[in-house]
C-alpha positions in Angstrom: -87.3 -55.0 -16.5 -88.5 -58.3 -15.0 -92.3 -58.5 -15.3 -94.2 -61.1 -13.3 -97.6 -62.2 -14.8 -100.1 -64.1 -12.6 -102.9 -65.8 -14.4 -105.4 -68.6 -13.7 -107.8 -69.6 -16.5 -110.7 -71.6 -15.2 -113.0 -72.5 -18.2 -111.4 -71.7 -21.5 -107.7 -70.8 -22.1 -108.2 -67.2 -23.3 -106.7 -65.5 -20.3 -103.5 -67.6 -20.5 -103.3 -67.1 -24.3 -103.5 -63.3 -24.0 -100.9 -63.3 -21.2 -98.5 -65.4 -23.3 -98.9 -62.9 -26.2 -98.0 -60.1 -23.8 -95.1 -62.0 -22.4 -93.7 -62.6 -25.9 -93.9 -58.9 -26.6 -91.9 -58.0 -23.5 -89.3 -60.6 -24.3 -89.0 -59.3 -27.9 -88.4 -55.8 -26.4 -85.5 -57.1 -24.3 -87.3 -57.6 -21.0 -87.7 -60.8 -18.9 -91.2 -62.2 -18.5 -92.2 -64.8 -15.9 -95.6 -66.3 -16.0 -97.2 -68.0 -13.0 -100.1 -70.1 -14.3 -102.7 -71.5 -12.0 -105.0 -73.1 -14.5 -104.8 -76.5 -16.3 -101.8 -76.9 -18.6 -102.5 -75.8 -22.2 -99.8 -77.4 -24.4 -101.4 -76.1 -27.6 -100.4 -72.5 -26.6 -97.1 -71.1 -27.7 -94.8 -70.6 -24.6 -91.5 -70.8 -26.6 -88.7 -68.9 -24.9 -90.8 -67.9 -21.9 -90.5 -68.9 -18.2 -93.8 -70.5 -17.2 -94.1 -71.7 -13.6 -97.1 -73.9 -12.8 -99.1 -73.7 -9.6 -101.1 -76.8 -8.4 -103.7 -76.5 -11.2 -107.4 -76.1 -10.9 -110.4 -75.4 -13.1 -114.1 -74.4 -12.6 -116.9 -77.0 -12.6 -118.3 -75.9 -16.0 -119.7 -72.4 -15.5 -119.9 -72.8 -11.8 -116.9 -70.7 -10.8 -117.6 -71.1 -7.1 -116.8 -74.8 -7.3 -113.1 -75.4 -8.2 -111.7 -78.8 -9.2 -108.1 -80.1 -9.4 -106.6 -82.0 -12.3 -108.3 -85.2 -11.2 -111.8 -83.6 -11.0 -111.9 -83.4 -7.2 -113.1 -80.3 -5.5 -110.2 -78.4 -4.0 -110.0 -78.0 -0.3 -108.3 -75.4 2.0 -105.1 -77.4 2.0 -104.9 -77.3 -1.8 -105.6 -73.6 -1.8 -102.9 -73.0 0.9 -100.3 -74.9 -1.3 -101.1 -72.7 -4.2 -100.8 -69.5 -2.2 -97.5 -70.6 -0.6 -96.1 -71.5 -4.1 -97.2 -68.1 -5.5 -95.6 -66.1 -2.7 -92.5 -68.2 -2.9 -92.2 -67.4 -6.7 -92.7 -63.7 -6.0 -89.9 -63.7 -3.4 -87.5 -65.6 -5.6 -88.1 -63.6 -8.7 -88.0 -60.1 -7.2 -89.8 -58.5 -10.2 -89.9 -54.9 -11.2 -93.6 -55.2 -12.3 -96.4 -57.5 -11.0 -99.4 -58.0 -13.3 -102.6 -59.8 -12.1 -104.7 -61.0 -15.0 -108.4 -60.1 -14.4 -108.1 -59.7 -10.7 -109.5 -57.7 -8.9 -112.3 -57.3 -11.5 -112.8 -61.0 -11.5 -111.5 -64.3 -10.0 -113.2 -63.5 -6.7 -113.1 -67.3 -5.8 -109.3 -66.9 -5.8 -109.2 -63.5 -4.0 -107.3 -64.8 -1.0 -104.3 -65.9 -3.0 -104.4 -62.9 -5.3 -104.9 -60.6 -2.3 -101.9 -62.2 -0.5 -99.8 -61.7 -3.6 -100.7 -58.0 -3.9 -100.1 -57.4 -0.2 -96.7 -59.1 -0.3 -95.8 -57.1 -3.4 -96.7 -53.8 -1.8 -94.4 -54.6 1.1 -91.4 -55.4 -1.1 -88.3 -53.2 -1.2 -88.0 -51.8 -3.7 -91.7 -52.0 -4.4 -92.7 -53.2 -7.8 -95.3 -51.6 -10.0 -98.6 -53.4 -9.4 -100.9 -53.6 -12.4 -104.2 -55.2 -13.3 -104.6 -56.6 -16.8 -108.2 -56.9 -18.2 -109.8 -57.6 -21.6 -112.1 -55.2 -23.4 -115.4 -56.5 -21.8 -115.8 -57.7 -18.3 -118.6 -59.8 -16.7 -120.9 -57.0 -15.3 -120.8 -57.0 -11.5 -124.0 -58.3 -9.8 -123.6 -56.8 -6.4 -122.7 -53.2 -5.4 -120.4 -54.4 -2.6 -118.2 -56.2 -5.1 -117.9 -53.1 -7.2 -116.9 -51.1 -4.2 -114.3 -53.7 -3.1 -112.8 -53.8 -6.5 -112.5 -50.0 -6.7 -111.0 -49.9 -3.2 -108.3 -52.4 -4.1 -107.4 -50.5 -7.3 -107.1 -47.2 -5.4 -105.1 -48.6 -2.5 -103.0 -51.4 -3.9 -102.6 -50.9 -7.6 -100.7 -48.3 -9.8 -102.8 -48.7 -12.9 -105.2 -50.9 -14.9 -104.1 -52.2 -18.4 -107.3 -52.3 -20.5 -106.6 -54.4 -23.7 -109.0 -52.5 -25.9 -109.4 -49.4 -28.0 -111.2 -46.8 -26.0 -113.0 -45.2 -29.0 -114.3 -48.7 -30.1 -115.0 -50.6 -26.8 -114.6 -48.5 -23.7 -114.6 -50.2 -20.4 -117.8 -48.5 -19.2 -119.8 -50.6 -21.6 -119.5 -53.5 -19.1 -118.2 -52.0 -15.8 -119.4 -49.0 -13.9 -116.5 -46.5 -13.6 -116.3 -43.9 -10.9 -114.4 -40.7 -11.7 -111.6 -41.6 -9.4 -110.8 -44.8 -11.3 -110.6 -43.3 -14.8 -107.1 -41.7 -14.5 -105.7 -45.2 -13.6 -106.9 -46.8 -16.9 -104.3 -47.3 -19.6 -105.8 -48.4 -22.9 -103.3 -50.5 -24.8 -105.1 -51.5 -28.0 -106.4 -55.0 -28.6 -103.9 -57.8 -27.9 -103.3 -60.3 -30.7 -100.2 -62.1 -32.1 -98.8 -60.7 -35.4 -100.9 -61.7 -38.4 -99.5 -64.7 -40.3 -98.4 -64.2 -43.9 -101.2 -64.3 -46.4 -101.4 -67.8 -47.9 -101.1 -68.3 -51.6 -104.0 -70.8 -51.8 -107.3 -70.9 -49.9 -108.8 -74.1 -48.6 -112.4 -73.1 -48.8 -113.0 -74.7 -45.4 -115.6 -73.6 -42.9 -113.9 -73.5 -39.5 -115.8 -74.4 -36.3 -114.1 -73.5 -33.0 -114.6 -72.5 -29.4 -111.2 -71.6 -28.0 -109.3 -74.0 -25.8 -111.9 -74.9 -23.3 -114.2 -78.0 -23.1 -117.3 -76.0 -23.9 -119.8 -75.3 -26.7 -121.0 -78.8 -27.4 -124.4 -77.5 -28.7 -122.5 -75.4 -31.3 -120.5 -78.5 -32.4 -123.6 -80.7 -32.6 -125.4 -78.1 -34.7 -122.4 -77.7 -37.0 -122.2 -81.4 -37.6 -125.8 -81.5 -38.7 -125.3 -78.4 -40.9 -122.2 -80.0 -42.5 -124.4 -83.0 -43.5 -126.6 -80.7 -45.5 -123.6 -79.1 -47.3 -121.6 -82.2 -48.3 -120.0 -80.2 -51.2 -118.1 -78.0 -48.7 -115.1 -78.9 -46.5 -115.7 -78.3 -42.8 -113.1 -78.4 -40.0 -113.8 -78.5 -36.3 -111.3 -77.6 -33.5 -112.0 -78.9 -30.0 -110.4 -78.0 -26.7 -110.6 -80.2 -23.5 -109.9 -83.9 -23.2 -108.7 -86.0 -26.2 -111.8 -88.2 -25.9 -114.0 -85.2 -27.1 -112.3 -85.4 -30.4 -113.1 -89.1 -30.7 -116.7 -88.5 -29.7 -117.4 -85.8 -32.2 -115.4 -87.5 -34.9 -117.8 -90.5 -34.7 -120.7 -88.2 -35.4 -119.1 -86.1 -38.1 -119.8 -86.6 -41.8 -117.1 -87.4 -44.3 -116.7 -83.8 -45.4 -115.8 -82.7 -41.8 -112.4 -83.0 -40.2 -112.4 -83.0 -36.4 -109.2 -82.4 -34.4 -107.8 -80.9 -31.2 -107.1 -77.2 -30.9 -103.8 -76.4 -32.6 -101.1 -73.8 -32.1 -101.3 -72.9 -35.8 -105.0 -72.2 -35.7 -104.5 -68.6 -36.9 -102.6 -69.7 -40.0 -105.4 -72.2 -40.8 -107.9 -69.4 -40.4 -106.1 -67.2 -43.0 -106.7 -69.9 -45.6 -110.4 -70.7 -44.7 -113.6 -69.4 -46.3 -115.6 -68.7 -43.1 -115.5 -69.0 -39.3 -118.2 -70.2 -36.9 -117.2 -69.7 -33.3 -118.0 -68.4 -29.8 -117.2 -64.7 -29.2 -114.4 -64.9 -26.8 -111.7 -62.2 -26.8 -108.9 -64.1 -28.6 -111.1 -65.7 -31.3 -112.7 -62.3 -32.0 -109.3 -60.8 -32.4 -108.4 -63.5 -34.8 -111.5 -62.9 -36.9 -111.1 -59.1 -37.0 -107.4 -59.3 -37.8 -107.7 -61.8 -40.6 -110.9 -60.3 -42.0 -112.5 -63.8 -42.4 -116.4 -63.9 -42.8 -117.7 -64.9 -39.4 -120.7 -66.2 -37.6 -120.5 -65.6 -33.8 -122.6 -67.7 -31.3 -121.8 -66.0 -28.0 -121.4 -68.2 -25.0 -124.3 -67.4 -22.6 -124.5 -70.4 -20.2 -125.3 -69.5 -16.6 -124.9 -65.8 -15.9 -122.3 -65.3 -18.7 -122.8 -61.9 -20.5 -119.4 -60.9 -21.7 -119.5 -62.6 -25.1 -123.1 -61.4 -25.8 -122.0 -57.8 -25.1 -119.0 -58.2 -27.4 -121.1 -59.9 -30.1 -123.7 -57.1 -30.1 -120.9 -54.5 -30.5 -119.7 -56.4 -33.7 -123.2 -56.9 -35.2 -122.9 -54.0 -37.7 -119.6 -55.1 -39.2 -119.6 -56.3 -42.8 -119.4 -60.1 -43.1 -120.4 -60.7 -39.5 -123.6 -62.4 -38.3 -124.6 -63.2 -34.7 -126.7 -66.1 -33.6 -127.9 -66.5 -30.0 -127.7 -70.0 -28.5 -131.6 -70.0 -28.4 -131.7 -69.3 -32.1 -129.0 -71.8 -33.1 -130.3 -74.4 -35.5 -128.6 -76.1 -38.5 -130.8 -74.1 -40.8 -130.1 -70.8 -39.1 -126.4 -71.5 -39.2 -126.4 -72.3 -42.9 -128.4 -69.1 -43.6 -125.9 -67.0 -41.6 -123.0 -68.6 -43.4 -124.6 -67.8 -46.8 -125.0 -64.1 -45.7 -121.4 -63.6 -44.5 -119.8 -65.4 -47.4 -121.9 -63.2 -49.9 -120.9 -60.0 -48.1 -118.2 -57.7 -49.5 -114.7 -58.3 -48.1 -114.2 -56.7 -44.7 -111.2 -54.4 -43.9 -108.7 -56.2 -41.8 -107.9 -54.6 -38.4 -104.2 -54.0 -38.1 -103.2 -51.0 -36.1 -105.9 -51.7 -33.5 -104.3 -55.1 -32.8 -100.9 -53.7 -31.7 -102.0 -54.0 -28.0 -99.1 -56.2 -27.0 -96.5 -53.7 -28.1 -98.8 -51.0 -26.7 -98.7 -52.7 -23.3 -94.9 -52.8 -23.3 -94.8 -49.1 -24.1 -97.3 -48.3 -21.3 -95.5 -50.3 -18.7 -92.1 -48.9 -19.7 -93.5 -45.4 -19.2 -95.1 -46.2 -15.9 -91.8 -47.8 -14.6 -89.8 -44.8 -15.8 -92.2 -42.4 -14.0 -91.7 -44.5 -10.8 -87.9 -44.4 -11.1 -87.7 -40.7 -11.9 
């Protein structure tokens, strides 16, 4: 099959990272995957062997998702949006996919609803009509207005064939974060959590404490706190990974002590994690999957700026796991961070999650079945 992924990451790079992991799984299964990316380029992510087509890029103004900026930091206008939509529809027409997957939409990305809506409408009118699927993570931003819930459910019922939920239903069911009417439940397809295959276990451990926040230019308070904490533990090696512009690395490097290494986010981050002693991070989907898959002791500081609730919900679901501590942003101090690190490193080893992480292959199997049902 030819599968057509449409994704726009606005703040971090998690949505694009998960989409790339899915695309690799389809390619390994003998299918062709085409990714239409509408966010900022993310060269640290592995797109080897994949077809990635870039729309005129945009990003959010921090956590203000209603204000969208181009790659020069200018607010995008109607003309810019029209160019994106025209490119998107042109790619759809040229590729003639068997399956169209919209990442997060219609459960999110309402600021881009016109381009996503135009895509879905055009796909529904194609002959032969492709499967149209929504792809969502385990936990969504809870809807704030009833009319948005109703509009989302209407789109799913009238324009989509199914919803791919990248979670394990028994562990993190969708209803924890999104109200589910009975009519929508049969359209859900739980795939398992989506994560790349676990790197081989290293022979030697580095003993490093890793500080990370995904690929976005966020979490400065976490980095500032970690720098101060590292100054109190000069006997330990610390390593910080930053997303965003290169000048952020220079800025934090100047403030870091001699026992802390500061660098840009890397494609081999997961391999580095398997050798480290502990992780301190936000609680985004992909980083959480890395932590659960590797079994590394972890301190989560969920991102809760603005109205963000997703990471807090996820962190609360993980609180009871061995070797996991959660600090809210309001409780984050160097002393609290060091105490949490002591607790997770002293805890017994945690079982690594393996079978639960096969969501990429699970997604391939689900889509193959749906397409076969369509053709039969």
